[in-house]
C-alpha positions in Angstrom: 356.3 51.4 129.1 356.2 55.1 129.2 355.7 57.2 132.3 353.2 59.4 130.5 351.4 59.3 127.3 350.1 62.7 126.1 347.3 62.4 123.6 347.2 65.7 121.4 350.2 68.0 120.4 348.5 71.3 120.7 349.4 74.0 123.4 348.2 72.2 126.3 349.7 68.8 125.3 353.0 70.3 124.2 353.3 72.3 127.4 352.4 69.1 129.6 355.0 67.2 127.7 357.8 69.9 128.0 357.3 70.2 131.6 357.1 66.6 132.3 360.2 65.9 130.2 362.1 68.6 132.1 361.2 66.7 135.2 362.9 63.7 134.1 359.9 61.6 133.2 359.6 59.3 129.9 356.9 61.1 127.8 355.3 60.2 124.6 353.0 62.4 122.7 350.5 61.1 120.2 348.7 63.2 117.5 346.7 62.1 114.5 347.9 65.2 112.5 351.3 65.2 110.4 352.0 68.7 111.4 351.9 70.1 114.9 349.8 73.3 115.8 347.8 73.5 112.6 344.4 73.8 114.4 342.4 76.8 113.3 342.9 79.8 115.6 343.2 83.5 115.3 346.4 83.4 117.0 346.0 86.4 119.6 347.7 86.2 122.8 347.6 88.7 125.6 350.5 90.6 127.2 350.8 88.3 130.3 350.6 85.1 128.1 353.4 86.6 125.9 355.6 87.4 129.2 355.1 83.9 130.7 355.4 81.9 127.4 357.5 84.3 125.2 357.0 83.7 121.4 360.0 83.8 119.1 360.0 87.6 117.8 359.9 85.9 114.3 356.4 84.6 115.1 354.8 87.8 116.1 352.9 89.3 113.2 352.3 92.4 115.0 351.5 94.0 118.6 348.1 95.4 119.3 347.3 98.4 121.5 344.1 99.2 119.9 340.7 97.7 118.4 337.6 98.9 117.2 334.1 97.7 118.0 331.4 98.1 115.3 327.8 98.4 116.6 324.7 97.0 114.8 324.0 100.3 113.4 327.6 100.6 111.9 328.8 103.1 114.6 332.6 102.4 115.0 334.1 102.8 118.7 337.9 102.8 118.9 339.4 101.6 122.1 343.2 102.3 122.5 345.9 101.9 125.2 349.2 103.5 125.4 351.1 100.1 125.4 350.5 96.8 123.5 347.8 94.7 125.2 348.1 91.6 122.9 350.1 90.2 120.3 349.0 88.4 116.9 351.3 85.5 116.4 351.9 82.8 113.9 349.8 80.0 115.8 351.2 77.1 114.1 354.9 78.3 114.8 354.1 79.3 118.3 352.4 76.0 119.3 355.2 74.0 117.5 357.9 75.9 119.4 356.7 74.0 122.6 356.9 70.6 120.9 360.5 71.5 119.7 361.5 72.4 123.3 359.7 69.2 124.5 361.6 67.0 122.2 364.9 68.6 123.1 364.1 67.8 126.8 363.5 64.1 125.8 359.8 63.7 124.8 359.0 61.3 122.1 356.5 62.6 119.4 354.6 59.9 117.5 352.7 61.9 114.8 350.1 60.5 112.4 349.1 58.3 115.3 345.3 58.3 116.0 344.2 57.0 119.4 341.2 54.8 119.1 340.8 53.5 122.6 341.9 53.7 126.3 342.7 51.3 128.6 342.7 52.6 132.3 343.2 50.3 135.2 344.3 50.8 138.9 347.7 49.3 138.0 348.4 51.0 134.7 347.1 52.6 131.6 347.4 52.2 127.9 346.3 53.3 124.5 345.6 51.8 121.0 346.6 54.0 118.1 346.4 53.4 114.4 349.5 54.2 112.2 349.6 53.6 108.6 346.7 51.3 108.8 348.0 49.3 111.6 347.1 49.1 115.3 349.8 49.9 118.0 349.4 49.4 121.7 351.4 51.6 124.1 351.3 51.4 127.8 352.0 54.2 130.6 351.4 55.1 134.2 349.6 58.2 133.4 347.6 59.6 130.5 346.8 63.1 129.6 343.9 64.0 127.1 344.7 67.0 125.0 343.0 66.1 121.9 340.8 69.2 121.6 337.1 70.0 121.5 334.7 67.1 121.6 337.2 64.3 122.0 335.4 61.0 122.1 338.4 59.9 124.4 336.6 61.6 127.3 333.7 59.1 127.3 336.1 56.3 127.1 337.8 57.8 130.3 334.4 58.1 132.1 334.5 62.0 132.2 331.9 62.8 129.6 328.5 61.3 128.8 328.5 62.2 125.1 328.8 65.3 122.9 329.4 68.9 124.5 326.4 70.9 124.8 327.7 74.4 125.6 329.9 75.4 122.6 330.4 77.9 119.7 331.3 77.1 116.1 334.4 79.2 115.0 334.3 80.1 111.4 337.4 81.7 109.8 338.8 82.7 106.3 342.1 84.3 105.3 341.5 87.4 103.2 343.4 90.2 101.3 343.1 93.3 103.2 346.1 95.5 102.6 344.9 98.6 104.3 343.8 97.1 107.5 345.9 98.1 110.6 343.8 97.3 113.5 341.4 94.5 114.7 337.7 95.1 114.4 335.0 93.4 116.2 331.3 93.3 114.9 328.3 92.8 116.8 324.5 92.6 115.8 321.9 90.3 114.6 322.6 90.9 110.8 326.3 90.0 111.2 326.0 87.1 113.9 323.3 86.7 116.2 324.2 86.5 119.9 327.8 86.5 119.1 330.5 88.5 117.5 332.7 88.6 114.3 336.1 89.9 113.7 338.8 90.9 111.2 342.4 90.7 112.5 345.4 91.8 110.5 348.3 89.6 110.0 351.3 90.5 107.8 351.8 91.3 104.1 348.3 92.5 103.6 346.5 89.5 104.9 343.9 89.2 107.5 341.6 86.7 109.2 337.9 87.3 109.1 335.9 85.2 111.2 332.8 84.7 113.7 331.8 82.4 116.5 328.1 81.9 116.6 326.3 79.2 118.7 326.3 75.8 117.3 325.6 76.8 113.3 327.1 79.4 111.0 324.3 79.5 108.5 324.7 82.3 106.0 326.3 84.9 108.3 329.9 84.4 107.3 328.9 85.2 103.8 327.2 88.5 105.0 330.1 89.5 107.1 332.5 89.0 104.1 330.4 90.8 101.7 330.0 93.7 104.1 333.8 94.1 104.4 334.2 93.8 100.6 331.5 96.4 100.0 333.5 98.9 102.4 336.7 98.2 100.4 338.3 96.6 103.7 338.5 93.2 102.1 339.7 92.8 98.5 339.3 89.0 98.2 338.9 85.9 100.1 342.0 83.5 100.0 341.2 79.8 100.1 338.3 78.1 101.9 336.3 79.1 104.9 337.0 76.8 107.8 335.0 75.8 111.0 336.1 74.3 114.3 334.3 73.7 117.7 335.0 75.9 120.8 333.8 74.8 124.3 332.7 77.7 126.5 332.1 75.6 129.7 334.6 73.2 131.6 333.9 69.5 131.9 332.3 68.7 135.3 335.3 66.6 136.1 338.9 67.0 134.6 340.6 64.3 136.3 340.3 60.5 137.1 342.4 57.6 138.1 345.6 57.9 136.1 344.2 60.5 133.9 344.0 64.3 133.5 342.3 66.3 130.8 343.8 69.8 129.6 343.0 72.6 127.3 340.1 72.7 124.9 339.3 69.0 125.8 338.6 70.1 129.3 336.7 73.1 128.1 339.2 75.5 129.6 338.6 78.3 127.0 337.6 82.0 127.8 333.8 81.9 127.1 333.8 85.6 126.3 336.0 85.5 123.2 336.7 81.9 122.6 340.4 82.3 123.2 342.1 79.3 124.5 345.8 79.5 124.2 346.7 80.9 127.5 344.5 78.8 129.5 345.8 75.7 127.5 349.3 76.5 128.4 348.7 77.1 132.0 346.5 73.9 132.3 349.3 71.9 130.6 351.9 73.4 133.1 349.5 72.7 136.1 348.7 69.1 134.9 352.6 68.4 134.7 353.1 69.7 138.3 350.3 67.3 139.5 351.7 64.4 137.7 355.1 65.1 139.0 353.8 65.0 142.5 351.9 61.8 141.7 354.9 60.0 140.6 356.8 61.3 143.8 354.1 59.8 145.9 353.7 56.7 143.8 350.0 57.5 143.8 347.8 57.8 140.6 344.5 57.7 142.3 341.7 60.1 141.3 341.7 61.5 144.9 345.6 62.3 144.4 345.0 63.9 141.0 342.1 66.0 142.0 344.9 68.4 142.8 344.9 69.4 139.4 341.5 70.6 139.2 341.7 72.6 142.5 344.8 74.2 140.9 343.3 75.3 137.7 340.2 76.6 139.4 342.5 78.6 141.7 344.3 80.1 138.8 341.4 80.8 136.3 338.1 79.1 137.5 336.6 82.5 138.4 337.4 83.8 135.0 335.4 81.0 133.4 332.5 81.4 135.7 332.4 85.2 135.2 332.9 84.8 131.5 330.1 82.1 131.1 327.4 84.2 132.7 328.5 87.3 131.0 328.2 85.5 127.7 324.7 84.3 128.6 323.7 87.8 129.3 325.3 89.2 126.0 323.3 86.5 124.1 319.8 87.7 125.5 320.6 91.3 124.1 318.8 92.7 120.8 320.4 95.2 118.6 318.7 98.1 120.2 320.0 97.1 123.6 323.6 96.3 122.2 323.5 100.0 120.9 322.7 101.3 124.3 325.2 99.1 126.0 328.1 100.1 123.8 327.3 103.8 123.9 327.4 103.8 127.7 330.1 101.2 128.0 332.5 103.3 125.7 331.5 106.6 127.0 334.4 108.7 128.4 333.4 108.3 132.1 333.2 104.4 132.0 336.3 104.0 129.8 338.4 106.1 132.2 337.2 104.1 135.2 337.3 100.6 133.6 339.2 100.2 130.5 342.0 102.6 131.3 342.5 101.2 134.9 346.0 99.7 135.6 344.4 96.4 136.3 342.8 96.0 132.7 344.0 92.9 131.2 343.4 91.0 127.9 344.0 87.8 129.6 341.9 88.2 132.6 338.3 89.5 131.7 336.5 89.2 134.9 337.6 92.3 136.6 336.5 94.4 133.6 333.2 92.5 133.4 332.4 93.2 137.0 333.6 96.7 137.1 331.3 97.3 134.1 328.2 95.8 135.7 328.8 97.5 139.0 329.4 101.0 137.5 326.4 103.2 138.3 325.7 104.2 134.7 325.9 100.7 133.6 323.6 99.3 136.0 321.0 101.8 135.0 321.4 100.8 131.4 321.2 96.9 132.2 318.1 97.3 134.4 316.4 99.1 131.6 316.6 95.8 129.5 314.1 94.1 131.6 313.6 90.6 133.1 315.3 88.6 130.6 318.6 90.0 131.4 318.1 90.1 135.2 318.9 86.7 136.1 322.4 86.8 134.4 323.3 90.3 135.7 322.2 89.2 139.3 324.2 85.9 138.9 327.4 88.1 138.0 326.8 90.7 140.6 326.9 88.0 143.5 330.4 86.9 142.2 333.1 88.0 144.6 335.4 90.5 143.2 
């Protein structure tokens, strides 16, 4: 019997395994994939994430201190800071590095093991997994579900009634873009209605082109790629376009008797951008801390493990709330309103007060969002958008700073 079984070797699962193994617990990590960390992702981490969970310099494609936002009309707004605010990393290598450290600390990794069922009881827990066409049963005192977006294991654990409802579909392709130096973000109904698209430079002339619409991509990815080709930014598409699900709201409950849920499985993702690496790592660390305390107390009850949810809500719960309502507000805007919003938001006055403030952070969006909404000029613009926007703006303005 293991002390803890972690299901999923993404950033959250690997971090939980690493911290639990460092605490001296017997940890097994199961993942259906043969290669760790190969989930689709843009691979951008903020400065704070890079400081707390440093990537090997060899995994960093480039530092980013500037980006451009392209409005529906094609107007380009460049935003720059004097120091790097984010890093574009090799996502696979970065995530795998935590698995390497977890193994070195004593965690056992069972790859190509697909968990098909859970058995959670008051006196213990277990999983059934398939490997090479055969079933294996493993037992433990605790389970951590880290299987990513829409995991069917959540229903088995009694923490979800079915398929997720609030989510985006990430869609991405590798392209040849030899002249691209900075990330560009695109908004507008022609590119991707109610969301945004991007092109992110990697290394050796490669880049990632993608978007994150609500629930269906349609032909919008083709439009974005053709637009970038027509401008000479993209020379060609390399390989196939791929898609993945991105939750934008947490589960109602992320704990139960002998089980915790972390990362994308728990819906712990920035609703604004869909970025999930940092919150995944933090949630894995907080889960490990809660589990270590449960072992010390020899208490694996739901009441004991509720500490985990209180912990993550204390760290980034406000970020998720503010980001969610900001996204809903954004989704109500038409192209004309987006033009007005960007023109005012990226004006010199607002930029100096908000974007250039010392507390600006790529990792924590709520301060920027609330400052923008409370800025006198921005409030006038948002009021002019009418009643469709009002409920979301009001909900955000009621959020405590």
